C-alpha positions as CSV (number, residue, x, y, z in Angstrom):
1,M,-0.3,0.1,0.0
2,I,1.1,3.5,-0.9
3,K,-0.1,7.0,0.5
4,L,-0.6,9.3,-1.7
5,T,-2.5,13.1,-2.4
6,K,-5.6,13.6,-4.1
7,L,-5.9,17.0,-5.7
8,N,-7.8,18.2,-2.9
9,G,-5.2,17.7,-0.5
10,E,-6.6,14.4,0.6
11,K,-4.4,12.0,1.7
12,F,-5.7,8.3,0.8
13,V,-3.7,4.7,0.8
14,L,-3.8,2.8,-2.3
15,N,-2.8,-0.7,-3.0
16,C,-0.1,-0.6,-6.1
17,E,-0.3,-4.0,-6.9
18,Q,-3.5,-2.9,-8.7
19,I,-1.8,-0.2,-10.8
20,V,-2.1,-0.6,-14.7
21,A,-1.3,2.7,-16.2
22,I,0.2,6.1,-15.2
23,E,-1.3,8.6,-17.5
24,C,0.6,12.7,-16.9
25,I,-2.0,15.0,-17.8
26,P,0.0,17.1,-16.4
27,E,-1.1,15.7,-12.6
28,S,-0.8,11.8,-12.5
29,K,-3.9,9.3,-13.5
30,I,-3.4,6.0,-12.1
31,I,-5.3,3.6,-13.5
32,L,-6.6,0.0,-12.1
33,H,-7.5,-2.9,-13.0
34,N,-11.4,-2.6,-12.5
35,L,-10.6,0.8,-14.8
36,S,-11.4,3.0,-12.6
37,F,-8.6,5.8,-11.7
38,Y,-7.3,8.3,-9.2
39,I,-5.9,11.8,-10.2
40,V,-3.1,12.2,-7.5
41,R,-0.4,15.5,-6.9
42,E,2.6,13.0,-7.2
43,T,4.3,12.1,-10.1
44,P,4.4,8.9,-11.8
45,D,8.0,9.1,-10.8
46,E,7.3,9.4,-7.3
47,I,4.7,7.0,-7.6
48,I,6.6,4.4,-9.1
49,Q,9.6,4.8,-6.1
50,K,7.1,4.5,-3.6
51,S,5.4,1.6,-5.4
52,V,9.0,0.0,-5.9
53,E,9.8,0.4,-2.3
54,Y,6.6,-1.1,-1.2
55,L,7.3,-4.3,-3.1
56,M,10.9,-4.6,-2.2
57,L,9.6,-4.3,1.4
58,T,6.6,-7.1,1.0
59,H,9.2,-9.8,-0.8
60,S,12.0,-8.8,1.7
61,L,9.5,-10.2,4.4
62,N,8.6,-13.3,2.3
63,I,12.3,-14.7,1.7
64,H,13.2,-15.0,5.2
65,P,10.7,-17.7,6.7
66,K,9.4,-17.3,10.4
67,V,11.0,-19.9,12.9
């Protein structure tokens, strides 16, 4: 899950694994698997960075089995 900001300043959390595409219009339009979308203040590069960090964290947790 990544934290993003709508154009009105409202913060929300999005499951980045549902992102299909990001358009720059010039705001960022995030399109999801179900074809719904969000328009946010963050740039595509920021969204990608947040998604990569989240995915690295979740995958690293799965690498180390719990004893």
